[in-house]
C-alpha positions as a Python dict, from the first residue, in 0.01 Angstrom:
ca = {
    (1, 'M'): (0, 0, 0),
    (2, 'A'): (353, -20, 105),
    (3, 'D'): (414, 386, 49),
    (4, 'D'): (143, 422, 358),
    (5, 'A'): (320, 122, 607),
    (6, 'D'): (641, 304, 510),
    (7, 'A'): (502, 670, 617),
    (8, 'D'): (365, 523, 895),
    (9, 'R'): (661, 371, 1021),
    (10, 'L'): (876, 701, 957),
    (11, 'D'): (610, 912, 1140),
    (12, 'S'): (592, 643, 1454),
    (13, 'L'): (963, 705, 1538),
    (14, 'V'): (935, 1027, 1495),
    (15, 'R'): (634, 1141, 1701),
    (16, 'K'): (903, 885, 1993),
    (17, 'L'): (1157, 1078, 1988),
    (18, 'E'): (922, 1431, 1982),
    (19, 'A'): (785, 1314, 2267),
    (20, 'L'): (1078, 1291, 2476),
    (21, 'A'): (1160, 1592, 2678),
    (22, 'P'): (1521, 1805, 2617),
    (23, 'V'): (1555, 1823, 2929),
    (24, 'G'): (1694, 1535, 3102),
    (25, 'L'): (1726, 1321, 2789),
    (26, 'E'): (2010, 1154, 2936),
    (27, 'C'): (1779, 927, 3179),
    (28, 'H'): (1634, 757, 2866),
    (29, 'D'): (1976, 604, 2725),
    (30, 'S'): (1842, 268, 2720),
    (31, 'C'): (1530, 382, 2512),
    (32, 'I'): (1678, 665, 2299),
    (33, 'E'): (1988, 477, 2148),
    (34, 'P'): (1804, 234, 1998),
    (35, 'L'): (1497, 476, 1884),
    (36, 'L'): (1788, 646, 1694),
    (37, 'D'): (1914, 284, 1541),
    (38, 'G'): (1552, 249, 1420),
    (39, 'L'): (1515, 582, 1255),
    (40, 'A'): (1796, 554, 1101),
    (41, 'V'): (1734, 258, 948),
    (42, 'A'): (1328, 371, 840),
    (43, 'F'): (1499, 639, 687),
    (44, 'R'): (1791, 495, 514),
    (45, 'E'): (1563, 171, 369),
    (46, 'A'): (1334, 529, 269),
    (47, 'T'): (1636, 715, 66),
    (48, 'M'): (1745, 366, -100),
    (49, 'G'): (1470, 160, -115),
    (50, 'G'): (1127, 239, -343),
    (51, 'A'): (914, 389, -131),
    (52, 'G'): (725, 654, -246),
    (53, 'L'): (665, 892, 27),
    (54, 'A'): (594, 1168, -283),
    (55, 'V'): (312, 1341, 9),
    (56, 'E'): (431, 1300, 336),
    (57, 'A'): (854, 1338, 246),
    (58, 'A'): (869, 1715, 368),
    (59, 'G'): (673, 1690, 659),
    (60, 'L'): (801, 1384, 785),
    (61, 'G'): (1166, 1480, 671),
    (62, 'G'): (1166, 1802, 858),
    (63, 'R'): (1004, 1652, 1161),
    (64, 'G'): (1293, 1403, 1169),
    (65, 'C'): (1535, 1682, 1167),
    (66, 'Q'): (1377, 1898, 1442),
    (67, 'A'): (1342, 1644, 1630),
    (68, 'L'): (1703, 1553, 1659),
    (69, 'L'): (1868, 1904, 1662),
    (70, 'R'): (1627, 1921, 1990),
    (71, 'L'): (1862, 1676, 2154),
    (72, 'P'): (2112, 1833, 2395),
    (73, 'V'): (2425, 1937, 2240),
    (74, 'T'): (2633, 1743, 2504),
    (75, 'R'): (2474, 1424, 2341),
    (76, 'Y'): (2700, 1177, 2119),
    (77, 'S'): (2676, 871, 1989),
    (78, 'Q'): (2751, 653, 1679),
    (79, 'S'): (2368, 566, 1695),
    (80, 'L'): (2331, 1018, 1687),
    (81, 'A'): (2533, 1042, 1369),
    (82, 'A'): (2402, 763, 1187),
    (83, 'A'): (2053, 891, 1243),
    (84, 'I'): (2111, 1293, 1202),
    (85, 'W'): (2341, 1159, 861),
    (86, 'E'): (2011, 894, 714),
    (87, 'V'): (1759, 1158, 820),
    (88, 'A'): (1932, 1416, 672),
    (89, 'R'): (2042, 1243, 355),
    (90, 'F'): (1662, 1130, 306),
    (91, 'N'): (1592, 1548, 308),
    (92, 'A'): (1847, 1616, 41),
    (93, 'G'): (1828, 1377, -195),
    (94, 'R'): (1466, 1514, -249),
    (95, 'R'): (1581, 1913, -184),
    (96, 'L'): (1373, 1928, 80),
    (97, 'N'): (1399, 2109, 404),
    (98, 'T'): (1747, 2270, 318),
    (99, 'G'): (1781, 2508, 566),
    (100, 'L'): (1714, 2230, 813),
    (101, 'V'): (1975, 1982, 643),
    (102, 'V'): (2220, 2299, 653),
    (103, 'E'): (2160, 2294, 1065),
    (104, 'A'): (2198, 1904, 1123),
    (105, 'A'): (2479, 1887, 896),
    (106, 'R'): (2665, 2144, 1096),
    (107, 'R'): (2517, 1919, 1454),
    (108, 'L'): (2655, 1620, 1258),
    (109, 'A'): (3025, 1758, 1167),
    (110, 'G'): (2988, 1863, 1600),
    (111, 'V'): (2894, 1498, 1690),
    (112, 'G'): (3197, 1379, 1458),
    (113, 'A'): (3445, 1540, 1674),
    (114, 'L'): (3332, 1451, 1960),
    (115, 'L'): (3354, 1121, 1831),
    (116, 'A'): (3714, 1179, 1674),
    (117, 'S'): (3580, 1029, 1334),
    (118, 'A'): (3682, 1165, 1033),
    (119, 'Q'): (3398, 980, 823),
    (120, 'W'): (3115, 1190, 1011),
    (121, 'R'): (3321, 1495, 1016),
    (122, 'A'): (3374, 1381, 578),
    (123, 'R'): (3011, 1321, 553),
    (124, 'A'): (2886, 1605, 732),
    (125, 'Y'): (3040, 1878, 504),
    (126, 'A'): (2985, 1686, 231),
    (127, 'L'): (2624, 1747, 272),
    (128, 'S'): (2660, 2083, 413),
    (129, 'A'): (2826, 2156, 49),
    (130, 'G'): (2543, 1993, -135),
    (131, 'M'): (2287, 2200, 38),
    (132, 'H'): (2482, 2545, 12),
    (133, 'C'): (2469, 2488, -387),
    (134, 'I'): (2145, 2430, -385),
    (135, 'R'): (2114, 2751, -204),
    (136, 'A'): (2346, 2919, -487),
    (137, 'N'): (2587, 2994, -158),
    (138, 'Y'): (2897, 2868, -362),
    (139, 'A'): (3194, 3007, -219),
    (140, 'V'): (3074, 2832, 123),
    (141, 'A'): (3017, 2542, -82),
    (142, 'M'): (3375, 2502, -156),
    (143, 'E'): (3516, 2545, 180),
    (144, 'H'): (3301, 2238, 318),
    (145, 'A'): (3363, 2031, 32),
    (146, 'W'): (3695, 2070, 58),
    (147, 'T'): (3716, 2033, 395),
    (148, 'A'): (3525, 1738, 360),
    (149, 'L'): (3766, 1673, 80),
    (150, 'M'): (4063, 1654, 376),
    (151, 'S'): (3873, 1405, 596),
    (152, 'A'): (3762, 1158, 381),
    (153, 'R'): (4078, 1119, 287),
    (154, 'A'): (4220, 1075, 670),
    (155, 'V'): (3942, 793, 656),
    (156, 'G'): (4133, 643, 303),
    (157, 'E'): (3820, 529, 139),
    (158, 'P'): (3812, 591, -250),
    (159, 'G'): (3444, 611, -217),
    (160, 'G'): (3438, 883, 10),
    (161, 'V'): (3686, 1069, -170),
    (162, 'A'): (3505, 1020, -484),
    (163, 'A'): (3206, 1206, -299),
    (164, 'C'): (3360, 1467, -159),
    (165, 'W'): (3520, 1579, -543),
    (166, 'N'): (3154, 1556, -702),
    (167, 'S'): (3064, 1810, -409),
    (168, 'L'): (3411, 2013, -506),
    (169, 'G'): (3270, 2013, -853),
    (170, 'N'): (2932, 2057, -837),
    (171, 'A'): (3026, 2382, -650),
    (172, 'L'): (3255, 2518, -926),
    (173, 'A'): (3004, 2410, -1189),
    (174, 'G'): (2731, 2637, -1025),
    (175, 'A'): (3030, 2927, -975),
    (176, 'G'): (3031, 2924, -1369),
    (177, 'L'): (3399, 2762, -1332),
    (178, 'H'): (3318, 2474, -1571),
    (179, 'Q'): (3653, 2385, -1654),
    (180, 'A'): (3752, 2349, -1355),
    (181, 'A'): (3463, 2192, -1218),
    (182, 'R'): (3470, 1887, -1517),
    (183, 'R'): (3805, 1834, -1363),
    (184, 'C'): (3666, 1785, -1013),
    (185, 'F'): (3434, 1533, -1233),
    (186, 'E'): (3713, 1333, -1356),
    (187, 'I'): (3899, 1295, -1050),
    (188, 'A'): (3568, 1114, -868),
    (189, 'L'): (3511, 943, -1142),
    (190, 'E'): (3844, 763, -1103),
    (191, 'E'): (3848, 720, -755),
    (192, 'G'): (3475, 593, -731),
    (193, 'R'): (3652, 355, -1021),
    (194, 'Q'): (3896, 211, -704),
    (195, 'S'): (3645, 141, -458),
    (196, 'A'): (3359, -141, -433),
    (197, 'S'): (3149, 20, -175),
    (198, 'E'): (2809, 185, -220),
    (199, 'A'): (2927, 492, -168),
    (200, 'G'): (3177, 434, -470),
    (201, 'A'): (2902, 316, -679),
    (202, 'I'): (2691, 626, -621),
    (203, 'S'): (2960, 859, -662),
    (204, 'R'): (3075, 663, -1006),
    (205, 'T'): (2712, 751, -1176),
    (206, 'A'): (2736, 1103, -1035),
    (207, 'A'): (3017, 1163, -1137),
    (208, 'L'): (2894, 1020, -1488),
    (209, 'I'): (2634, 1242, -1508),
    (210, 'N'): (2772, 1561, -1371),
    (211, 'L'): (3060, 1486, -1653),
    (212, 'A'): (2802, 1470, -1925),
    (213, 'L'): (2601, 1794, -1829),
    (214, 'S'): (2953, 2006, -1827),
    (215, 'D'): (3027, 1867, -2209),
    (216, 'L'): (2670, 2001, -2286),
    (217, 'H'): (2725, 2312, -2121),
    (218, 'L'): (3114, 2362, -2277),
    (219, 'G'): (2952, 2237, -2612),
    (220, 'H'): (3173, 1918, -2617),
    (221, 'F'): (2850, 1708, -2720),
    (222, 'R'): (2992, 1395, -2843),
    (223, 'R'): (3213, 1321, -2566),
    (224, 'G'): (2958, 1401, -2346),
    (225, 'L'): (2695, 1153, -2512),
    (226, 'H'): (2960, 881, -2442),
    (227, 'T'): (2959, 956, -2056),
    (228, 'A'): (2583, 967, -2057),
    (229, 'E'): (2543, 640, -2226),
    (230, 'E'): (2720, 485, -1922),
    (231, 'A'): (2556, 671, -1658),
    (232, 'R'): (2260, 510, -1785),
    (233, 'R'): (2392, 147, -1830),
    (234, 'L'): (2528, 158, -1469),
    (235, 'L'): (2164, 206, -1352),
    (236, 'E'): (2016, -72, -1520),
    (237, 'G'): (1847, -301, -1307),
    (238, 'D'): (1878, -56, -952),
    (239, 'R'): (1483, 17, -889),
    (240, 'S'): (1585, 236, -578),
    (241, 'S'): (1424, 583, -530),
    (242, 'R'): (1810, 712, -575),
    (243, 'A'): (1902, 525, -851),
    (244, 'S'): (1477, 654, -1054),
    (245, 'T'): (1651, 1008, -971),
    (246, 'S'): (1932, 934, -1135),
    (247, 'R'): (1801, 785, -1382),
    (248, 'L'): (1593, 1066, -1470),
    (249, 'S'): (1904, 1295, -1471),
    (250, 'A'): (2106, 1106, -1694),
    (251, 'G'): (1812, 1110, -1929),
    (252, 'R'): (1725, 1438, -1924),
    (253, 'C'): (2076, 1472, -2011),
    (254, 'L'): (2099, 1224, -2278),
    (255, 'V'): (1832, 1388, -2464),
    (256, 'R'): (1997, 1671, -2504),
    (257, 'L'): (2300, 1524, -2611),
    (258, 'L'): (2110, 1338, -2877),
    (259, 'L'): (1941, 1648, -3032),
    (260, 'E'): (2244, 1834, -3030),
    (261, 'T'): (2428, 1569, -3246),
    (262, 'G'): (2131, 1553, -3435),
    (263, 'Q'): (1979, 1225, -3312),
    (264, 'T'): (1659, 1348, -3282),
    (265, 'R'): (1458, 942, -3348),
    (266, 'R'): (1697, 834, -3020),
    (267, 'A'): (1623, 1094, -2895),
    (268, 'R'): (1225, 1083, -2903),
    (269, 'A'): (1221, 757, -2775),
    (270, 'I'): (1424, 797, -2451),
    (271, 'C'): (1203, 1135, -2419),
    (272, 'D'): (895, 895, -2444),
    (273, 'E'): (1037, 653, -2137),
    (274, 'L'): (1103, 937, -1913),
    (275, 'L'): (748, 1095, -1957),
    (276, 'E'): (629, 705, -1896),
    (277, 'S'): (866, 676, -1611),
    (278, 'V'): (794, 1014, -1460),
    (279, 'H'): (452, 916, -1309),
    (280, 'E'): (570, 634, -1104),
    (281, 'G'): (639, 655, -720),
    (282, 'D'): (729, 972, -616),
    (283, 'R'): (893, 1096, -937),
    (284, 'Q'): (574, 1331, -1010),
    (285, 'A'): (814, 1633, -849),
    (286, 'F'): (1033, 1597, -1166),
    (287, 'A'): (693, 1626, -1411),
    (288, 'A'): (784, 1962, -1521),
    (289, 'D'): (1144, 1869, -1585),
    (290, 'I'): (1066, 1640, -1854),
    (291, 'Q'): (820, 1832, -1974),
    (292, 'T'): (1034, 2090, -2096),
    (293, 'T'): (1292, 1831, -2215),
    (294, 'D'): (1009, 1708, -2432),
    (295, 'G'): (898, 2064, -2587),
    (296, 'L'): (1281, 2103, -2624),
    (297, 'C'): (1258, 1719, -2854),
    (298, 'L'): (912, 1897, -3019),
    (299, 'V'): (1118, 2243, -3179),
    (300, 'F'): (1401, 1984, -3279),
    (301, 'E'): (1141, 1753, -3470),
    (302, 'G'): (993, 2062, -3607),
    (303, 'E'): (662, 2089, -3462),
    (304, 'V'): (776, 2429, -3320),
    (305, 'A'): (458, 2554, -3191),
    (306, 'S'): (362, 2273, -2953),
    (307, 'G'): (727, 2241, -2834),
    (308, 'L'): (734, 2631, -2697),
    (309, 'E'): (395, 2556, -2561),
    (310, 'R'): (501, 2250, -2391),
    (311, 'V'): (812, 2432, -2269),
    (312, 'R'): (588, 2718, -2120),
    (313, 'N'): (358, 2510, -1982),
    (314, 'G'): (682, 2306, -1787),
    (315, 'L'): (785, 2664, -1699),
    (316, 'D'): (481, 2769, -1542),
    (317, 'A'): (468, 2410, -1369),
    (318, 'L'): (801, 2477, -1195),
    (319, 'R'): (745, 2858, -1112),
    (320, 'S'): (370, 2710, -952),
    (321, 'R'): (573, 2487, -731),
    (322, 'Q'): (836, 2720, -673),
    (323, 'G'): (1113, 2468, -839),
    (324, 'E'): (1478, 2475, -946),
    (325, 'L'): (1387, 2760, -1286),
    (326, 'R'): (1768, 2788, -1368),
    (327, 'D'): (1752, 2433, -1605),
    (328, 'G'): (1467, 2493, -1744),
    (329, 'L'): (1503, 2834, -1849),
    (330, 'L'): (1839, 2789, -2007),
    (331, 'L'): (1622, 2490, -2225),
    (332, 'A'): (1356, 2726, -2327),
    (333, 'I'): (1616, 2998, -2436),
    (334, 'R'): (1759, 2712, -2643),
    (335, 'A'): (1439, 2590, -2780),
    (336, 'H'): (1316, 2982, -2837),
    (337, 'E'): (1685, 3024, -3017),
    (338, 'L'): (1623, 2706, -3217),
    (339, 'A'): (1250, 2861, -3305),
    (340, 'G'): (1392, 3219, -3397),
    (341, 'D'): (1155, 3333, -3127),
    (342, 'A'): (1211, 3671, -3001),
    (343, 'A'): (1080, 3565, -2691),
    (344, 'V'): (1444, 3481, -2620),
    (345, 'A'): (1524, 3795, -2478),
    (346, 'M'): (1256, 3775, -2202),
    (347, 'Y'): (1385, 3416, -2110),
    (348, 'R'): (1749, 3560, -2087),
    (349, 'R'): (1581, 3848, -1841),
    (350, 'E'): (1420, 3564, -1659),
    (351, 'L'): (1776, 3376, -1589),
    (352, 'A'): (1931, 3698, -1467),
    (353, 'L'): (1651, 3810, -1262),
    (354, 'H'): (1607, 3420, -1090),
    (355, 'N'): (2024, 3384, -1063),
    (356, 'R'): (2007, 3743, -903),
    (357, 'L'): (1752, 3630, -658),
    (358, 'V'): (1828, 3295, -600),
    (359, 'R'): (2216, 3342, -467),
    (360, 'Q'): (2076, 3654, -308),
    (361, 'E'): (1824, 3504, -120),
    (362, 'G'): (2069, 3233, 14),
    (363, 'M'): (2376, 3464, 53),
    (364, 'L'): (2142, 3657, 298),
    (365, 'E'): (2031, 3368, 491),
    (366, 'Q'): (2388, 3217, 525),
    (367, 'H'): (2521, 3625, 642),
    (368, 'R'): (2232, 3663, 899),
    (369, 'A'): (2319, 3284, 1023),
    (370, 'H'): (2721, 3421, 1034),
    (371, 'L'): (2671, 3759, 1197),
    (372, 'R'): (2428, 3534, 1488),
    (373, 'R'): (2748, 3327, 1481),
    (374, 'L'): (2981, 3603, 1550),
    (375, 'Q'): (2740, 3748, 1803),
    (376, 'C'): (2764, 3371, 2029),
    (377, 'E'): (3166, 3402, 2012),
    (378, 'D'): (3261, 3739, 2072),
    (379, 'G'): (3096, 3816, 2344),
    (380, 'R'): (3224, 4154, 2514),
    (381, 'S'): (3474, 4166, 2186),
    (382, 'P'): (3282, 4278, 1846),
    (383, 'A'): (3388, 4147, 1529),
    (384, 'T'): (3545, 4331, 1332),
    (385, 'L'): (3421, 4494, 989),
    (386, 'E'): (3623, 4239, 797),
    (387, 'R'): (3513, 3910, 988),
    (388, 'R'): (3167, 4055, 962),
    (389, 'A'): (3181, 4120, 601),
    (390, 'Q'): (3317, 3797, 554),
    (391, 'M'): (2997, 3593, 393),
    (392, 'V'): (2917, 3873, 159),
    (393, 'E'): (3288, 3931, 24),
    (394, 'R'): (3261, 3486, -60),
    (395, 'L'): (2991, 3616, -287),
    (396, 'A'): (3181, 3821, -411),
    (397, 'F'): (3450, 3634, -473),
    (398, 'T'): (3309, 3370, -634),
    (399, 'T'): (3132, 3602, -891),
    (400, 'E'): (3458, 3712, -960),
    (401, 'L'): (3624, 3411, -996),
    (402, 'R'): (3513, 3399, -1337),
    (403, 'E'): (3695, 3614, -1463),
    (404, 'D'): (3998, 3587, -1260),
    (405, 'P'): (4086, 3269, -1219),
    (406, 'T'): (4309, 3373, -914),
    (407, 'G'): (4093, 3543, -676),
    (408, 'R'): (4300, 3835, -611),
    (409, 'R'): (4143, 4091, -783),
    (410, 'V'): (3921, 4208, -591),
    (411, 'F'): (4186, 4261, -310),
    (412, 'R'): (4382, 4492, -529),
    (413, 'I'): (4133, 4692, -591),
    (414, 'G'): (4063, 4719, -229),
    (415, 'R'): (4388, 4777, -106),
    (416, 'L'): (4421, 5056, -407),
    (417, 'S'): (4125, 5254, -293),
    (418, 'R'): (4207, 5241, 73),
    (419, 'L'): (4573, 5342, -21),
    (420, 'L'): (4406, 5669, -221),
    (421, 'A'): (4164, 5741, 87),
    (422, 'Q'): (4448, 5784, 269),
    (423, 'E'): (4623, 6032, 83),
    (424, 'L'): (4322, 6190, 42),
    (425, 'G'): (4314, 6223, 465),
    (426, 'W'): (4027, 5984, 492),
    (427, 'S'): (4034, 5839, 867),
    (428, 'D'): (4197, 5456, 918),
    (429, 'P'): (3801, 5344, 1007),
    (430, 'D'): (3657, 5487, 690),
    (431, 'A'): (3926, 5376, 516),
    (432, 'E'): (3925, 5023, 610),
    (433, 'A'): (3516, 5046, 535),
    (434, 'L'): (3630, 5147, 171),
    (435, 'E'): (3869, 4908, 90),
    (436, 'V'): (3580, 4609, 214),
    (437, 'A'): (3308, 4823, 2),
    (438, 'A'): (3586, 4795, -306),
    (439, 'R'): (3553, 4414, -259),
    (440, 'L'): (3205, 4388, -322),
    (441, 'H'): (3195, 4663, -603),
    (442, 'D'): (3079, 4396, -907),
    (443, 'I'): (2865, 4183, -681),
    (444, 'G'): (2580, 4287, -876),
    (445, 'K'): (2768, 4046, -1148),
    (446, 'I'): (2573, 3763, -952),
    (447, 'S'): (2270, 3857, -1203),
    (448, 'V'): (2485, 3847, -1483),
    (449, 'A'): (2481, 3481, -1728),
    (450, 'D'): (2857, 3310, -1692),
    (451, 'D'): (2872, 3288, -2085),
    (452, 'I'): (2891, 3700, -2059),
    (453, 'V'): (3060, 3771, -1734),
    (454, 'A'): (3356, 3530, -1876),
    (455, 'A'): (3349, 3631, -2215),
    (456, 'R'): (3678, 3657, -2409),
    (457, 'R'): (3601, 3891, -2665),
    (458, 'P'): (3419, 4224, -2698),
    (459, 'L'): (3039, 4182, -2568),
    (460, 'T'): (2738, 4233, -2831),
    (461, 'D'): (2500, 4490, -2714),
    (462, 'D'): (2228, 4308, -2558),
    (463, 'E'): (2511, 4150, -2355),
    (464, 'T'): (2682, 4465, -2286),
    (465, 'Q'): (2293, 4589, -2177),
    (466, 'A'): (2299, 4300, -1935),
    (467, 'M'): (2620, 4374, -1813),
    (468, 'R'): (2551, 4688, -1712),
    (469, 'T'): (2241, 4584, -1485),
    (470, 'H'): (2493, 4451, -1297),
    (471, 'C'): (2556, 4820, -1097),
    (472, 'Q'): (2212, 4855, -957),
    (473, 'A'): (2177, 4478, -863),
    (474, 'G'): (2468, 4527, -648),
    (475, 'A'): (2348, 4806, -508),
    (476, 'E'): (1967, 4686, -373),
    (477, 'L'): (2169, 4363, -303),
    (478, 'L'): (2411, 4571, -48),
    (479, 'R'): (2149, 4776, 111),
    (480, 'R'): (2003, 4456, 253),
    (481, 'M'): (2315, 4391, 449),
    (482, 'E'): (2349, 4423, 833),
    (483, 'L'): (2667, 4614, 784),
    (484, 'E'): (2808, 4940, 934),
    (485, 'N'): (2932, 5038, 568),
    (486, 'A'): (2600, 4871, 344),
    (487, 'E'): (2566, 5226, 185),
    (488, 'L'): (2879, 5289, 109),
    (489, 'A'): (2888, 4993, -22),
    (490, 'A'): (2572, 5021, -190),
    (491, 'D'): (2703, 5367, -317),
    (492, 'V'): (2990, 5225, -475),
    (493, 'A'): (2867, 4950, -624),
    (494, 'A'): (2583, 5144, -813),
    (495, 'F'): (2844, 5462, -929),
    (496, 'H'): (3147, 5312, -992),
    (497, 'H'): (3095, 5277, -1375),
    (498, 'E'): (2949, 5685, -1397),
    (499, 'A'): (3204, 5869, -1612),
    (500, 'W'): (3318, 6204, -1480),
    (501, 'D'): (3190, 6395, -1831),
    (502, 'G'): (2886, 6208, -1743),
    (503, 'S'): (2948, 5953, -2011),
    (504, 'G'): (2942, 5677, -1819),
    (505, 'Y'): (2605, 5433, -1678),
    (506, 'P'): (2377, 5305, -1553),
    (507, 'N'): (2282, 5743, -1421),
    (508, 'G'): (2454, 5944, -1689),
    (509, 'I'): (2545, 6180, -1424),
    (510, 'G'): (2868, 6359, -1380),
    (511, 'G'): (3126, 6578, -1205),
    (512, 'T'): (3090, 6599, -851),
    (513, 'A'): (2700, 6446, -862),
    (514, 'I'): (2933, 6114, -850),
    (515, 'P'): (2963, 6002, -466),
    (516, 'L'): (3373, 6053, -351),
    (517, 'A'): (3389, 5665, -279),
    (518, 'P'): (3322, 5550, -590),
    (519, 'R'): (3495, 5777, -807),
    (520, 'I'): (3801, 5647, -645),
    (521, 'V'): (3684, 5254, -672),
    (522, 'A'): (3684, 5323, -1026),
    (523, 'I'): (4018, 5469, -1115),
    (524, 'A'): (4158, 5149, -911),
    (525, 'D'): (3904, 4922, -1066),
    (526, 'A'): (4017, 5054, -1407),
    (527, 'F'): (4395, 5040, -1315),
    (528, 'D'): (4358, 4665, -1231),
    (529, 'T'): (4206, 4593, -1465),
    (530, 'M'): (4482, 4719, -1747),
    (531, 'T'): (4763, 4568, -1548),
    (532, 'G'): (4597, 4248, -1368),
    (533, 'Q'): (4685, 3906, -1560),
    (534, 'R'): (4350, 3812, -1713),
    (535, 'P'): (4229, 3628, -2038),
    (536, 'Y'): (4097, 3896, -2155),
    (537, 'P'): (4155, 4241, -2231),
    (538, 'P'): (4519, 4159, -2236),
    (539, 'S'): (4696, 4309, -1938),
    (540, 'I'): (4980, 4641, -2051),
    (541, 'G'): (5255, 4746, -1830),
    (542, 'V'): (5191, 4997, -1538),
    (543, 'E'): (5300, 5282, -1643),
    (544, 'D'): (5098, 5217, -1977),
    (545, 'A'): (4829, 5212, -1751),
    (546, 'L'): (4903, 5485, -1524),
    (547, 'L'): (4914, 5689, -1921),
    (548, 'Q'): (4580, 5565, -1983),
    (549, 'L'): (4437, 5659, -1668),
    (550, 'Q'): (4584, 6037, -1725),
    (551, 'A'): (4439, 6029, -2087),
    (552, 'G'): (4125, 5963, -1929),
    (553, 'A'): (4168, 6252, -1687),
    (554, 'G'): (3846, 6484, -1757),
    (555, 'S'): (3596, 6263, -1896),
    (556, 'R'): (3601, 5935, -1737),
    (557, 'F'): (3782, 6022, -1396),
    (558, 'D'): (3822, 6248, -1153),
    (559, 'P'): (4106, 6444, -1240),
    (560, 'A'): (4212, 6574, -925),
    (561, 'L'): (4207, 6212, -789),
    (562, 'V'): (4397, 6056, -1091),
    (563, 'S'): (4705, 6312, -1055),
    (564, 'R'): (4691, 6163, -659),
    (565, 'F'): (4620, 5816, -769),
    (566, 'V'): (4942, 5827, -1012),
    (567, 'A'): (5173, 5956, -759),
    (568, 'L'): (5076, 5685, -486),
    (569, 'V'): (5157, 5434, -754),
    (570, 'R'): (5483, 5526, -855),
    (571, 'G'): (5590, 5573, -499),
    (572, 'L'): (5478, 5191, -414),
    (573, 'L'): (5717, 5143, -770),
    (574, 'D'): (5997, 5286, -564),
    (575, 'A'): (5868, 5116, -183),
    (576, 'V'): (5815, 4769, -254),
    (577, 'A'): (5974, 4470, -437),
    (578, 'D'): (5649, 4307, -561),
    (579, 'L'): (5340, 4547, -646),
    (580, 'D'): (5081, 4266, -714),
    (581, 'A'): (5226, 4095, -371),
    (582, 'Y'): (5144, 4388, -182),
    (583, 'L'): (4843, 4496, -278),
    (584, 'A'): (4718, 4147, -261),
    (585, 'Q'): (4818, 4037, 64),
    (586, 'G'): (4450, 4071, 249),
    (587, 'A'): (4409, 3720, 5),
    (588, 'D'): (4625, 3532, 268),
    (589, 'R'): (4412, 3628, 518),
    (590, 'S'): (4062, 3490, 326),
    (591, 'A'): (3997, 3098, 377),
    (592, 'F'): (3822, 3075, 105),
    (593, 'I'): (4100, 3201, -116),
    (594, 'Q'): (4348, 2977, 44),
    (595, 'V'): (4115, 2666, -46),
    (596, 'H'): (4062, 2796, -397),
    (597, 'R'): (4435, 2848, -431),
    (598, 'Q'): (4506, 2477, -267),
    (599, 'L'): (4197, 2352, -494),
    (600, 'A'): (4383, 2479, -799),
    (601, 'Q'): (4707, 2331, -745),
    (602, 'C'): (4539, 2012, -676),
    (603, 'L'): (4390, 2002, -1003),
    (604, 'A'): (4662, 2131, -1184),
    (605, 'R'): (4859, 1777, -1087),
    (606, 'P'): (4836, 1502, -1299),
    (607, 'G'): (4621, 1186, -1171),
    (608, 'P'): (4355, 1142, -878),
}
């Protein structure tokens, strides 16, 4: 009954902290510091030890976070920092109470700043990055992971640095940037190997699992097999709850890699081990994931009907407990592809919907929190539209990075749209609103699979249909924004692929039935697609692009707007030395783009 004893101990400590009134806490220094120390030790043991706490974990973890967050913001100490860290880590490792963990991470960063501790700041931002990954806020996750890395480097402990590189890699992988993510995991592994600390050991194992998952996604199955095997060997003999979770992750990945390399018998043996171990301790939460893996294994073994049924049952279980569906759906797609089952299209649609809803809800929550903070910070000086739209733009940027690794494309399109609107006589505020809206025009691509968005080839008919859903998806998302230009941005997202002659999508309307704003953005978008430095389609020169626009005037584009746009661009060519730099100068004001640029430069250098 060790689990009951551990739960009782945690409950007793949390109750004592809850009983201390926030007002006048300074009078309780003699008891609160030892209480915080005891809380940190107890939650650490529950995280790192073998304790289960399957039933009580969410309640205890949530109450612990809430009690700590109620302490006055003027209080700071090493004991408080350790307590926040351990309680937050207890929740994070189980993917519980993510909203509270984000708030706890923010509080820990504040405590770290007051203590002048780079280590606590590094831990706080790395923790926040992990939670934002879970909530699919990949842009925020990248920024926070980079901040954590800078603080960890100041501390100089390779294990902490390795953890930050893992966080960066997870954020990049979530955003669909798998090659860059893999490079982060390679650096994490090298840094972890230089550390003799517990953090180094944890980071080494995590990096190996992450590398194996990256190779599984990229199709480098034999390379991934090697790293997955190494991860399993590192975890042998470690009976901690943390290691148990890592073993299940490594095992699931290893089974899939073995199946893809034709080693079905060995895959079955490991899958059977996973099925047996998942019933131990608090690993029941992983049962549905293992069930879908078992189903895939059965399909590879030729037991197609029973395998597909196992996959469906596993997905049903994930849906019922609102678990993370993305991996399960990808596995279901693979199983049905192997079986030649038509349901594969249905699961692709569900994956697109899941991606959209998860990223949308996470981003909306973060956007609203951002607006609340701006309201508190700005007082009588209202934030500019650009500042208010920052969180929404971050989502658009991460979506765009799958096609444009520089992140500058949306800024060029926004600037061109603004300049053309001003040529048409729009006021400065209205033109600025259009610039911001134009940056968000492709935000609906969050609902489209990574391999479709990042394809370096013509799309198939099915893929084209999937891609075309981004217009309506983006419009629906933007209409939920608490922004002055939300309706304008929604119109741009919804109609920027309509054509003047009615041959566009998604509605097939034409002429002036298409609102003016998306008619403007459609021209700027097409021009940048033709002239931007992108892997696909190949770019062409500015004059050739202008000729292409003129050829499409009256069919795809509003002919009057094309004439004004061609004159605008030719005037810019005469007036500015570097057209690309002029149009993309807004990128230099974006904290996210700056972080992404620094990260790209860092990844381009050899060595960790």
